[in-house]
Structures are given as structure tokens and as C-alpha cells.
N, CA, C and O atoms as a GROMACS GRO file, in nm:
protein
  396
    1MET      N    1   0.016  -4.696   5.422
    1MET     CA    2   0.031  -4.556   5.458
    1MET      C    3   0.126  -4.546   5.577
    1MET      O    4   0.125  -4.629   5.668
    2LYS      N    5   0.208  -4.444   5.574
    2LYS     CA    6   0.296  -4.419   5.686
    2LYS      C    7   0.216  -4.349   5.795
    2LYS      O    8   0.143  -4.254   5.767
    3LYS      N    9   0.229  -4.394   5.918
    3LYS     CA   10   0.150  -4.338   6.027
    3LYS      C   11   0.200  -4.201   6.072
    3LYS      O   12   0.124  -4.126   6.134
    4THR      N   13   0.321  -4.165   6.042
    4THR     CA   14   0.376  -4.039   6.092
    4THR      C   15   0.346  -3.919   6.003
    4THR      O   16   0.359  -3.806   6.049
    5ILE      N   17   0.307  -3.941   5.877
    5ILE     CA   18   0.288  -3.826   5.788
    5ILE      C   19   0.143  -3.798   5.752
    5ILE      O   20   0.113  -3.690   5.702
    6HIS      N   21   0.053  -3.891   5.775
    6HIS     CA   22  -0.087  -3.872   5.736
    6HIS      C   23  -0.172  -3.837   5.858
    6HIS      O   24  -0.146  -3.886   5.968
    7PRO      N   25  -0.274  -3.752   5.839
    7PRO     CA   26  -0.364  -3.720   5.951
    7PRO      C   27  -0.452  -3.840   5.984
    7PRO      O   28  -0.467  -3.933   5.904
    8GLU      N   29  -0.507  -3.837   6.103
    8GLU     CA   30  -0.594  -3.947   6.147
    8GLU      C   31  -0.724  -3.942   6.068
    8GLU      O   32  -0.781  -3.834   6.048
    9TYR      N   33  -0.773  -4.058   6.023
    9TYR     CA   34  -0.895  -4.066   5.944
    9TYR      C   35  -1.009  -4.120   6.030
    9TYR      O   36  -0.995  -4.223   6.096
   10PHE      N   37  -1.121  -4.048   6.030
   10PHE     CA   38  -1.240  -4.089   6.104
   10PHE      C   39  -1.341  -4.142   6.004
   10PHE      O   40  -1.382  -4.069   5.913
   11GLY      N   41  -1.382  -4.266   6.018
   11GLY     CA   42  -1.478  -4.328   5.925
   11GLY      C   43  -1.620  -4.279   5.946
   11GLY      O   44  -1.700  -4.282   5.852
   12GLU      N   45  -1.654  -4.234   6.065
   12GLU     CA   46  -1.788  -4.186   6.096
   12GLU      C   47  -1.783  -4.039   6.139
   12GLU      O   48  -1.796  -4.009   6.257
   13THR      N   49  -1.764  -3.950   6.044
   13THR     CA   50  -1.764  -3.807   6.072
   13THR      C   51  -1.907  -3.756   6.066
   13THR      O   52  -1.981  -3.788   5.973
   14LYS      N   53  -1.945  -3.676   6.164
   14LYS     CA   54  -2.080  -3.621   6.168
   14LYS      C   55  -2.076  -3.478   6.116
   14LYS      O   56  -2.005  -3.393   6.170
   15VAL      N   57  -2.151  -3.452   6.008
   15VAL     CA   58  -2.160  -3.319   5.949
   15VAL      C   59  -2.296  -3.263   5.986
   15VAL      O   60  -2.400  -3.323   5.956
   16THR      N   61  -2.296  -3.145   6.052
   16THR     CA   62  -2.421  -3.082   6.094
   16THR      C   63  -2.437  -2.950   6.021
   16THR      O   64  -2.346  -2.867   6.019
   17CYS      N   65  -2.555  -2.932   5.961
   17CYS     CA   66  -2.585  -2.809   5.889
   17CYS      C   67  -2.657  -2.712   5.982
   17CYS      O   68  -2.711  -2.753   6.085
   18ALA      N   69  -2.658  -2.583   5.945
   18ALA     CA   70  -2.728  -2.482   6.024
   18ALA      C   71  -2.879  -2.506   6.024
   18ALA      O   72  -2.948  -2.463   6.116
   19CYS      N   73  -2.930  -2.573   5.921
   19CYS     CA   74  -3.074  -2.599   5.914
   19CYS      C   75  -3.114  -2.718   6.000
   19CYS      O   76  -3.233  -2.744   6.019
   20GLY      N   77  -3.016  -2.792   6.054
   20GLY     CA   78  -3.045  -2.904   6.141
   20GLY      C   79  -3.021  -3.040   6.078
   20GLY      O   80  -3.026  -3.141   6.148
   21ALA      N   81  -2.995  -3.046   5.950
   21ALA     CA   82  -2.970  -3.174   5.882
   21ALA      C   83  -2.834  -3.227   5.922
   21ALA      O   84  -2.739  -3.151   5.940
   22THR      N   85  -2.825  -3.360   5.936
   22THR     CA   86  -2.698  -3.424   5.971
   22THR      C   87  -2.665  -3.530   5.867
   22THR      O   88  -2.754  -3.595   5.812
   23TYR      N   89  -2.537  -3.546   5.840
   23TYR     CA   90  -2.487  -3.644   5.745
   23TYR      C   91  -2.369  -3.714   5.811
   23TYR      O   92  -2.304  -3.658   5.899
   24HIS      N   93  -2.342  -3.838   5.767
   24HIS     CA   94  -2.229  -3.915   5.819
   24HIS      C   95  -2.145  -3.965   5.702
   24HIS      O   96  -2.198  -4.026   5.609
   25PHE      N   97  -2.017  -3.939   5.706
   25PHE     CA   98  -1.923  -3.994   5.609
   25PHE      C   99  -1.783  -3.985   5.666
   25PHE      O  100  -1.767  -3.942   5.780
   26GLY      N  101  -1.681  -4.024   5.592
   26GLY     CA  102  -1.544  -4.027   5.640
   26GLY      C  103  -1.470  -3.898   5.613
   26GLY      O  104  -1.489  -3.834   5.510
   27SER      N  105  -1.385  -3.859   5.709
   27SER     CA  106  -1.307  -3.737   5.694
   27SER      C  107  -1.191  -3.738   5.793
   27SER      O  108  -1.181  -3.828   5.877
   28THR      N  109  -1.104  -3.638   5.783
   28THR     CA  110  -0.994  -3.627   5.878
   28THR      C  111  -1.034  -3.545   6.000
   28THR      O  112  -0.955  -3.529   6.094
   29ARG      N  113  -1.156  -3.492   6.000
   29ARG     CA  114  -1.210  -3.421   6.117
   29ARG      C  115  -1.326  -3.500   6.172
   29ARG      O  116  -1.401  -3.562   6.096
   30GLN      N  117  -1.343  -3.500   6.303
   30GLN     CA  118  -1.445  -3.583   6.365
   30GLN      C  119  -1.585  -3.521   6.354
   30GLN      O  120  -1.681  -3.592   6.327
   31ASN      N  121  -1.596  -3.389   6.374
   31ASN     CA  122  -1.723  -3.318   6.363
   31ASN      C  123  -1.705  -3.196   6.273
   31ASN      O  124  -1.606  -3.124   6.286
   32ILE      N  125  -1.801  -3.174   6.183
   32ILE     CA  126  -1.795  -3.061   6.091
   32ILE      C  127  -1.929  -2.989   6.097
   32ILE      O  128  -2.034  -3.051   6.093
   33HIS      N  129  -1.924  -2.856   6.107
   33HIS     CA  130  -2.045  -2.773   6.105
   33HIS      C  131  -2.041  -2.686   5.979
   33HIS      O  132  -1.944  -2.616   5.953
   34VAL      N  133  -2.149  -2.693   5.900
   34VAL     CA  134  -2.159  -2.617   5.776
   34VAL      C  135  -2.280  -2.525   5.781
   34VAL      O  136  -2.372  -2.546   5.860
   35GLU      N  137  -2.281  -2.423   5.695
   35GLU     CA  138  -2.392  -2.328   5.692
   35GLU      C  139  -2.499  -2.367   5.591
   35GLU      O  140  -2.617  -2.337   5.612
   36LEU      N  141  -2.461  -2.435   5.483
   36LEU     CA  142  -2.555  -2.474   5.378
   36LEU      C  143  -2.536  -2.620   5.343
   36LEU      O  144  -2.425  -2.672   5.348
   37CYS      N  145  -2.646  -2.686   5.308
   37CYS     CA  146  -2.640  -2.824   5.262
   37CYS      C  147  -2.740  -2.840   5.148
   37CYS      O  148  -2.800  -2.742   5.104
   38GLN      N  149  -2.758  -2.962   5.100
   38GLN     CA  150  -2.850  -2.983   4.987
   38GLN      C  151  -2.995  -2.962   5.024
   38GLN      O  152  -3.079  -2.944   4.936
   39LYS      N  153  -3.027  -2.965   5.153
   39LYS     CA  154  -3.166  -2.945   5.195
   39LYS      C  155  -3.203  -2.797   5.208
   39LYS      O  156  -3.321  -2.762   5.200
   40CYS      N  157  -3.104  -2.710   5.226
   40CYS     CA  158  -3.136  -2.568   5.246
   40CYS      C  159  -3.070  -2.476   5.144
   40CYS      O  160  -3.096  -2.356   5.146
   41HIS      N  161  -2.986  -2.528   5.054
   41HIS     CA  162  -2.920  -2.444   4.954
   41HIS      C  163  -3.021  -2.399   4.849
   41HIS      O  164  -3.099  -2.481   4.800
   42PRO      N  165  -3.021  -2.269   4.812
   42PRO     CA  166  -3.119  -2.217   4.716
   42PRO      C  167  -3.114  -2.287   4.580
   42PRO      O  168  -3.216  -2.294   4.512
   43PHE      N  169  -2.999  -2.337   4.538
   43PHE     CA  170  -2.990  -2.405   4.410
   43PHE      C  171  -3.076  -2.531   4.408
   43PHE      O  172  -3.142  -2.560   4.309
   44TYR      N  173  -3.075  -2.603   4.519
   44TYR     CA  174  -3.152  -2.727   4.526
   44TYR      C  175  -3.298  -2.704   4.564
   44TYR      O  176  -3.386  -2.777   4.518
   45THR      N  177  -3.325  -2.606   4.647
   45THR     CA  178  -3.462  -2.582   4.694
   45THR      C  179  -3.540  -2.491   4.601
   45THR      O  180  -3.663  -2.497   4.598
   46GLY      N  181  -3.472  -2.406   4.525
   46GLY     CA  182  -3.539  -2.312   4.437
   46GLY      C  183  -3.586  -2.187   4.509
   46GLY      O  184  -3.647  -2.100   4.446
   47ALA      N  185  -3.558  -2.174   4.638
   47ALA     CA  186  -3.600  -2.058   4.716
   47ALA      C  187  -3.482  -1.961   4.727
   47ALA      O  188  -3.369  -2.002   4.751
   48GLN      N  189  -3.510  -1.834   4.709
   48GLN     CA  190  -3.407  -1.730   4.722
   48GLN      C  191  -3.387  -1.698   4.868
   48GLN      O  192  -3.484  -1.666   4.938
   49ARG      N  193  -3.265  -1.706   4.917
   49ARG     CA  194  -3.236  -1.676   5.056
   49ARG      C  195  -3.095  -1.619   5.066
   49ARG      O  196  -3.001  -1.674   5.008
   50PHE      N  197  -3.082  -1.510   5.138
   50PHE     CA  198  -2.950  -1.450   5.156
   50PHE      C  199  -2.888  -1.502   5.284
   50PHE      O  200  -2.949  -1.497   5.391
   51VAL      N  201  -2.766  -1.551   5.272
   51VAL     CA  202  -2.690  -1.595   5.388
   51VAL      C  203  -2.575  -1.496   5.403
   51VAL      O  204  -2.478  -1.500   5.327
   52ASP      N  205  -2.587  -1.408   5.500
   52ASP     CA  206  -2.489  -1.302   5.519
   52ASP      C  207  -2.424  -1.320   5.656
   52ASP      O  208  -2.464  -1.256   5.753
   53THR      N  209  -2.324  -1.407   5.662
   53THR     CA  210  -2.263  -1.439   5.791
   53THR      C  211  -2.165  -1.332   5.838
   53THR      O  212  -2.148  -1.313   5.958
   54ALA      N  213  -2.101  -1.265   5.747
   54ALA     CA  214  -1.999  -1.167   5.786
   54ALA      C  215  -2.045  -1.024   5.760
   54ALA      O  216  -1.961  -0.934   5.753
   55ASN      N  217  -2.175  -1.001   5.747
   55ASN     CA  218  -2.231  -0.868   5.720
   55ASN      C  219  -2.172  -0.805   5.595
   55ASN      O  220  -2.150  -0.684   5.591
   56LYS      N  221  -2.145  -0.887   5.494
   56LYS     CA  222  -2.084  -0.835   5.372
   56LYS      C  223  -2.178  -0.743   5.296
   56LYS      O  224  -2.134  -0.646   5.234
   57ILE      N  225  -2.308  -0.771   5.301
   57ILE     CA  226  -2.404  -0.686   5.230
   57ILE      C  227  -2.408  -0.548   5.295
   57ILE      O  228  -2.408  -0.447   5.225
   58ASP      N  229  -2.411  -0.544   5.430
   58ASP     CA  230  -2.412  -0.415   5.500
   58ASP      C  231  -2.284  -0.337   5.474
   58ASP      O  232  -2.288  -0.216   5.453
   59LYS      N  233  -2.171  -0.406   5.476
   59LYS     CA  234  -2.043  -0.340   5.450
   59LYS      C  235  -2.041  -0.281   5.308
   59LYS      O  236  -1.993  -0.169   5.288
   60PHE      N  237  -2.092  -0.358   5.211
   60PHE     CA  238  -2.096  -0.309   5.074
   60PHE      C  239  -2.184  -0.186   5.062
   60PHE      O  240  -2.147  -0.088   4.996
   61ASN      N  241  -2.302  -0.190   5.125
   61ASN     CA  242  -2.392  -0.075   5.120
   61ASN      C  243  -2.331   0.048   5.185
   61ASN      O  244  -2.349   0.159   5.134
   62LYS      N  245  -2.260   0.031   5.296
   62LYS     CA  246  -2.194   0.145   5.360
   62LYS      C  247  -2.086   0.205   5.270
   62LYS      O  248  -2.076   0.327   5.257
   63LYS      N  249  -2.006   0.118   5.207
   63LYS     CA  250  -1.903   0.166   5.116
   63LYS      C  251  -1.964   0.240   4.998
   63LYS      O  252  -1.911   0.343   4.954
   64ARG      N  253  -2.076   0.189   4.946
   64ARG     CA  254  -2.143   0.253   4.834
   64ARG      C  255  -2.196   0.390   4.875
   64ARG      O  256  -2.187   0.485   4.797
   65ASP      N  257  -2.252   0.403   4.997
   65ASP     CA  258  -2.301   0.532   5.044
   65ASP      C  259  -2.188   0.632   5.059
   65ASP      O  260  -2.202   0.748   5.020
   66VAL      N  261  -2.076   0.588   5.116
   66VAL     CA  262  -1.961   0.677   5.132
   66VAL      C  263  -1.909   0.721   4.995
   66VAL      O  264  -1.874   0.838   4.977
   67ALA      N  265  -1.905   0.629   4.899
   67ALA     CA  266  -1.857   0.663   4.766
   67ALA      C  267  -1.949   0.763   4.698
   67ALA      O  268  -1.901   0.855   4.631
   68SER      N  269  -2.080   0.748   4.714
   68SER     CA  270  -2.172   0.843   4.651
   68SER      C  271  -2.160   0.982   4.714
   68SER      O  272  -2.168   1.082   4.644
   69LYS      N  273  -2.141   0.987   4.846
   69LYS     CA  274  -2.120   1.117   4.911
   69LYS      C  275  -1.990   1.181   4.864
   69LYS      O  276  -1.983   1.302   4.845
   70PHE      N  277  -1.888   1.099   4.847
   70PHE     CA  278  -1.759   1.148   4.800
   70PHE      C  279  -1.771   1.204   4.659
   70PHE      O  280  -1.711   1.307   4.627
   71LYS      N  281  -1.849   1.138   4.573
   71LYS     CA  282  -1.867   1.186   4.436
   71LYS      C  283  -1.933   1.323   4.436
   71LYS      O  284  -1.899   1.409   4.355
   72VAL      N  285  -2.028   1.344   4.526
   72VAL     CA  286  -2.097   1.473   4.534
   72VAL      C  287  -1.998   1.582   4.574
   72VAL      O  288  -1.999   1.691   4.516
   73THR      N  289  -1.914   1.555   4.673
   73THR     CA  290  -1.818   1.657   4.716
   73THR      C  291  -1.714   1.684   4.608
   73THR      O  292  -1.672   1.798   4.589
   74VAL      N  293  -1.672   1.580   4.537
   74VAL     CA  294  -1.576   1.599   4.428
   74VAL      C  295  -1.637   1.684   4.318
   74VAL      O  296  -1.571   1.772   4.263
   75ALA      N  297  -1.764   1.658   4.285
   75ALA     CA  298  -1.831   1.738   4.182
   75ALA      C  299  -1.843   1.884   4.225
   75ALA      O  300  -1.825   1.974   4.144
   76ALA      N  301  -1.873   1.908   4.353
   76ALA     CA  302  -1.883   2.045   4.403
   76ALA      C  303  -1.747   2.115   4.396
   76ALA      O  304  -1.739   2.232   4.360
   77LYS      N  305  -1.641   2.043   4.430
   77LYS     CA  306  -1.507   2.102   4.424
   77LYS      C  307  -1.469   2.135   4.279
   77LYS      O  308  -1.406   2.238   4.254
   78LYS      N  309  -1.506   2.047   4.186
   78LYS     CA  310  -1.475   2.073   4.045
   78LYS      C  311  -1.550   2.196   3.996
   78LYS      O  312  -1.497   2.276   3.919
   79GLU      N  313  -1.675   2.211   4.040
   79GLU     CA  314  -1.755   2.328   4.001
   79GLU      C  315  -1.693   2.456   4.056
   79GLU      O  316  -1.686   2.557   3.986
   80GLU      N  317  -1.647   2.452   4.181
   80GLU     CA  318  -1.578   2.568   4.239
   80GLU      C  319  -1.453   2.601   4.160
   80GLU      O  320  -1.424   2.718   4.134
   81GLU      N  321  -1.379   2.499   4.124
   81GLU     CA  322  -1.255   2.520   4.048
   81GLU      C  323  -1.286   2.582   3.911
   81GLU      O  324  -1.212   2.668   3.863
   82LYS      N  325  -1.394   2.537   3.849
   82LYS     CA  326  -1.434   2.594   3.720
   82LYS      C  327  -1.464   2.742   3.734
   82LYS      O  328  -1.420   2.824   3.652
   83GLN      N  329  -1.538   2.777   3.839
   83GLN     CA  330  -1.574   2.917   3.859
   83GLN      C  331  -1.451   3.002   3.890
   83GLN      O  332  -1.441   3.116   3.847
   84ARG      N  333  -1.358   2.946   3.963
   84ARG     CA  334  -1.233   3.019   3.991
   84ARG      C  335  -1.154   3.040   3.863
   84ARG      O  336  -1.094   3.146   3.844
   85ASN      N  337  -1.154   2.940   3.776
   85ASN     CA  338  -1.078   2.952   3.651
   85ASN      C  339  -1.145   3.048   3.554
   85ASN      O  340  -1.078   3.103   3.467
   86GLN      N  341  -1.274   3.069   3.566
   86GLN     CA  342  -1.344   3.160   3.478
   86GLN      C  343  -1.318   3.306   3.515
   86GLN      O  344  -1.330   3.394   3.430
   87ALA      N  345  -1.286   3.330   3.637
   87ALA     CA  346  -1.259   3.467   3.682
   87ALA      C  347  -1.128   3.516   3.619
   87ALA      O  348  -1.036   3.438   3.601
   88PRO      N  349  -1.120   3.647   3.585
   88PRO     CA  350  -0.996   3.701   3.527
   88PRO      C  351  -0.881   3.690   3.626
   88PRO      O  352  -0.898   3.702   3.748
   89LYS      N  353  -0.763   3.665   3.571
   89LYS     CA  354  -0.648   3.642   3.657
   89LYS      C  355  -0.560   3.766   3.675
   89LYS      O  356  -0.490   3.779   3.775
   90SER      N  357  -0.565   3.854   3.582
   90SER     CA  358  -0.480   3.973   3.594
   90SER      C  359  -0.564   4.099   3.572
   90SER      O  360  -0.680   4.092   3.531
   91LEU      N  361  -0.503   4.215   3.602
   91LEU     CA  362  -0.570   4.343   3.584
   91LEU      C  363  -0.600   4.369   3.437
   91LEU      O  364  -0.704   4.426   3.403
   92ALA      N  365  -0.509   4.327   3.350
   92ALA     CA  366  -0.528   4.348   3.206
   92ALA      C  367  -0.649   4.268   3.157
   92ALA      O  368  -0.727   4.317   3.076
   93GLU      N  369  -0.664   4.146   3.205
   93GLU     CA  370  -0.778   4.063   3.166
   93GLU      C  371  -0.908   4.124   3.218
   93GLU      O  372  -1.011   4.120   3.150
   94MET      N  373  -0.903   4.178   3.340
   94MET     CA  374  -1.023   4.242   3.398
   94MET      C  375  -1.064   4.361   3.313
   94MET      O  376  -1.183   4.378   3.284
   95LEU      N  377  -0.966   4.446   3.274
   95LEU     CA  378  -0.997   4.563   3.191
   95LEU      C  379  -1.046   4.523   3.054
   95LEU      O  380  -1.135   4.588   2.998
   96ALA      N  381  -0.989   4.416   2.998
   96ALA     CA  382  -1.031   4.370   2.866
   96ALA      C  383  -1.174   4.316   2.873
   96ALA      O  384  -1.249   4.328   2.776
   97ALA      N  385  -1.211   4.257   2.983
   97ALA     CA  386  -1.346   4.203   2.998
   97ALA      C  387  -1.448   4.313   3.010
   97ALA      O  388  -1.563   4.293   2.972
   98LEU      N  389  -1.410   4.432   3.061
   98LEU     CA  390  -1.502   4.544   3.076
   98LEU      C  391  -1.533   4.610   2.942
   98LEU      O  392  -1.639   4.670   2.928
   99LYS      N  393  -1.445   4.601   2.845
   99LYS     CA  394  -1.464   4.667   2.715
   99LYS      C  395  -1.563   4.600   2.630
   99LYS      O  396  -1.589   4.644   2.518
   0.00000   0.00000   0.00000
């Protein structure tokens, strides 16, 4: 291997999980911190657990609430437009509607 083009390799890299488990193996980084491992991942444990590090669930719920409010206002505007379109537009139409 050429020493100038490859990153430095560490034979004893320490990987630490958020649950406290530690593993050792080789990598180009000396210390690695992860959020899930085989001891705490729901696939391996069978337990359902939500890991929401970036508040993605809250952001999604907020967007959904805004969208539902927007749909209500759009429906109200369409109803107003329908009622405006039902009204006669000219004097002749108004007189014809009275007959």
C-alpha cells in the first residue's frame, strides 16, 4: 500500500453504542459512537422502540396538521366560489330567475 494515498488504519477501534455496549474491531477511525447495535436494535431484540434523534416524528406530525388545516381552508374557499358562481351575473339573468 502506498502511504500517501490511504488513510491510517487502526486495528483496535472501539465502537460504543448508546445502550452502553462496546465492540472492538479494525477501522480507519479510532473511536466510533453509534445509536443502535445488535443488543438494542428492535430487529434483534423483538421489542418495538422509536429512535427519534432529529425529531422527525414531531416534524411530520406538524406538517400533517398544517396540511389538514390548509385543506379545510381550501374547501371553504371552493364553497364560497361555488356560491358566487351560482348567483346571477347580469340583470337579464336576475330577471329571468324571477319569472
